[in-house]
C-alpha positions as CSV (number, residue, x, y, z in Angstrom):
1,M,23.0,-31.2,18.7
2,A,26.2,-29.6,19.1
3,S,25.9,-28.6,15.8
4,V,22.7,-26.9,16.3
5,R,23.7,-24.7,18.9
6,N,26.7,-23.6,17.0
7,K,24.3,-22.1,14.3
8,K,22.6,-20.8,17.2
9,Q,25.5,-18.6,19.0
10,A,27.0,-17.8,15.2
11,N,23.9,-16.0,14.2
12,E,23.5,-14.5,17.5
13,N,26.8,-13.1,16.9
14,E,25.9,-11.9,13.8
15,M,25.2,-7.8,13.7
16,P,22.0,-6.9,11.4
17,Q,23.2,-5.0,8.5
18,T,21.0,-1.4,9.0
19,S,22.9,1.0,7.8
20,E,21.9,0.6,3.9
21,N,18.4,0.1,4.7
22,N,18.2,2.9,7.4
23,S,19.7,5.7,4.9
24,Q,17.4,4.5,2.3
25,S,13.9,4.1,4.4
26,Q,14.9,7.8,5.3
27,T,15.3,8.3,1.6
28,M,12.2,7.6,1.1
29,S,10.8,9.4,3.7
30,F,12.6,12.7,2.4
31,I,10.8,12.5,-0.8
32,G,7.7,11.2,0.5
33,I,7.0,14.8,3.0
34,L,8.6,16.8,-0.5
35,L,6.0,15.3,-2.3
36,A,3.1,15.7,0.0
37,M,4.2,19.6,0.6
38,F,4.0,20.1,-2.6
39,G,0.5,18.6,-3.3
40,S,-0.7,20.7,0.1
41,L,1.0,24.0,-1.9
42,L,-1.0,23.5,-5.6
43,G,-4.2,22.7,-3.5
44,F,-3.7,25.4,-1.9
45,L,-2.9,27.4,-4.6
46,G,-5.8,25.8,-7.0
47,I,-8.4,27.3,-4.1
48,K,-7.0,30.2,-4.1
49,K,-7.5,31.0,-7.8
50,H,-10.9,29.3,-7.7
51,R,-12.1,32.0,-4.8
52,N,-10.3,34.8,-7.4
53,D,-12.9,34.0,-10.1
């Protein structure tokens, strides 16, 4: 029973490693936003081109 408590205390004292996942998540979010903006720009240009024809 004492070893279970020691393991539990050791797990509670460790801090989660969030810096790597956070930076990767921010990079993926930024890429997603850029792709969405690029896609919408192409869509608007396509609509404008069809209206002019």
